[in-house]
C-alpha positions as CSV (number, residue, x, y, z in Angstrom):
1,M,-18.2,-33.5,19.7
2,L,-17.6,-30.9,17.9
3,S,-19.2,-28.9,15.5
4,A,-18.4,-28.8,12.1
5,V,-17.5,-25.4,12.0
6,A,-14.6,-25.9,15.2
7,R,-13.4,-29.3,13.3
8,T,-13.1,-27.0,9.9
9,S,-10.5,-24.1,12.3
10,M,-8.7,-26.5,13.6
11,R,-7.9,-27.6,10.3
12,T,-7.2,-24.4,8.6
13,R,-5.2,-23.6,12.0
14,A,-2.9,-26.9,10.9
15,A,-2.6,-26.3,7.6
16,T,-1.7,-22.3,7.7
17,R,0.8,-23.3,10.6
18,V,2.9,-25.4,7.5
19,L,2.4,-22.8,5.3
20,R,4.0,-19.8,7.7
21,S,7.3,-21.9,7.9
22,D,10.7,-19.4,8.4
23,H,12.8,-22.0,6.3
24,H,12.9,-19.4,3.4
25,H,13.9,-16.8,4.5
26,I,16.7,-14.6,3.1
27,P,17.7,-11.7,5.6
28,S,18.0,-8.6,4.4
29,P,19.8,-5.5,5.9
30,N,16.7,-2.8,6.5
31,G,16.0,-1.0,3.1
32,M,18.2,-3.1,1.2
33,N,15.4,-5.0,-0.7
34,L,13.9,-1.6,-2.4
35,P,15.1,-0.1,-5.7
36,F,16.1,3.1,-4.3
37,D,18.7,4.7,-1.9
38,T,16.5,6.0,1.1
39,Q,19.2,6.9,3.3
40,K,20.1,9.8,0.9
41,K,19.2,13.7,2.0
42,G,16.1,14.2,-0.3
43,F,14.1,11.1,-0.2
44,K,11.8,12.6,1.9
45,F,11.1,15.3,0.0
46,L,10.3,13.6,-2.9
47,Y,8.8,10.5,-0.9
48,W,6.1,13.2,0.9
49,G,5.9,15.4,-2.0
50,S,4.6,13.0,-4.2
51,C,2.0,11.2,-1.5
52,I,0.9,14.9,-1.5
53,G,0.7,14.9,-5.6
54,F,-1.2,11.7,-6.3
55,A,-3.8,12.1,-3.3
56,S,-4.5,15.7,-4.7
57,L,-4.5,14.8,-8.5
58,P,-8.2,13.4,-8.2
59,I,-9.5,16.4,-5.7
60,V,-7.7,19.2,-8.3
61,A,-9.2,17.5,-11.6
62,A,-12.3,16.8,-9.7
63,W,-11.8,20.8,-9.4
64,W,-11.1,21.2,-13.1
65,Q,-14.3,19.8,-14.5
66,L,-16.7,21.2,-12.0
67,R,-14.7,25.1,-12.9
68,K,-15.2,24.1,-16.6
69,G,-18.7,23.0,-16.9
70,N,-19.8,25.8,-16.0
71,G,-19.7,27.8,-19.1
72,N,-17.8,30.9,-17.1
73,K,-14.1,31.5,-19.2
74,D,-13.2,32.9,-17.1
75,Y,-10.6,30.4,-15.6
């Protein structure tokens, strides 16, 4: 006799198999589903520059707030 957990997992697995079926797959070539051209020369610099810029923004903002808070006007 199966436990309640085993029966539930078997039911869930059977139901998700139907949901994951590949009936509506639309083939798309590499990068054709993106709203920008990834094959341009400057794309990698723009991409990595924006990643670094957006990732460093909270660090720069925290540094600015901590620096500003000590009452020193010599930025």
